[in-house]
N, C-alpha and C positions, 0 to 999 in steps of 0.2 A: 492394449493397443488403441482401443477406441477412446479411452480417456486421454491418452497422450495426444492423439490427433485433435481432440476437442480443445485441450489446453493450448496446443500450438496455434490453432485457428483463432482462439481468443486473444492470445498474445499478439499475433500479427494484426488482427483487426484493431485492438486497442492502440498499438503502436502507430498504425496507420491513421487513426483518428487524431492522436496526439501530434503526429507530424503534419497532418492537414491543418490543424488549428494553429500550429506554429507558423506554417507557411502563410496562413491567412493574416497572422499578426505581423508578417513582414520579415521573419527570420529567414536566413539562408538555409539551404538544404543541410549543410554540415552543422550549423547551429541547432537545427531541429533534431538531428541525430544525437548531438551532444546532450541536448535537453532530455531526450529519451533515455540515454545510457547513464546519465548522472543527474537524477532528479533532485537530490538533496543539495546540490550546488546551485540550483536555480531558485530555491526557496528563499523568501525574504525572512526577516527576523520574526515577524508576527506569525507567519505560516509555520515556521519551525516550532515556535512556542505552542501553537495549537496542536501540531502533530505530537509533540512530547506529552501534552496534557491527555490526548486520546490514548497514547500508549500507557501512560500512568494509570488512567482509569481502567484500561483493559487488564493491567497487571493486578490492580486492586480487586477487580471482579473475579479474576482467576483465583487469587488467594482466598477470597470469600467462599467460592465454590469448593475449593479443596478443604477448607476448614469445616464447612457444612457437611461434606462427604465423610470426613474423619469423625465428626461428632455423631453422625448416624451409625457409623460402623461400631463405635464403642458401646452403644446402647445394647443390652442383652435382649 
């Protein structure tokens, strides 16, 4: 229960910061809500490319850890 409340507080505070930044940039209230609910539609092409590179690097690192773990399990 404690973790759920902490996660909820973090989500609300991060959404509030994002909404405040959008409001400071001149977006309307509804546009800032839209930006929070659909973040991938707001991204530009270069930002999307960097996002996919980070995801690809994370997947490569994950596979490397799995292979390393399997290698150590096979050794007697």
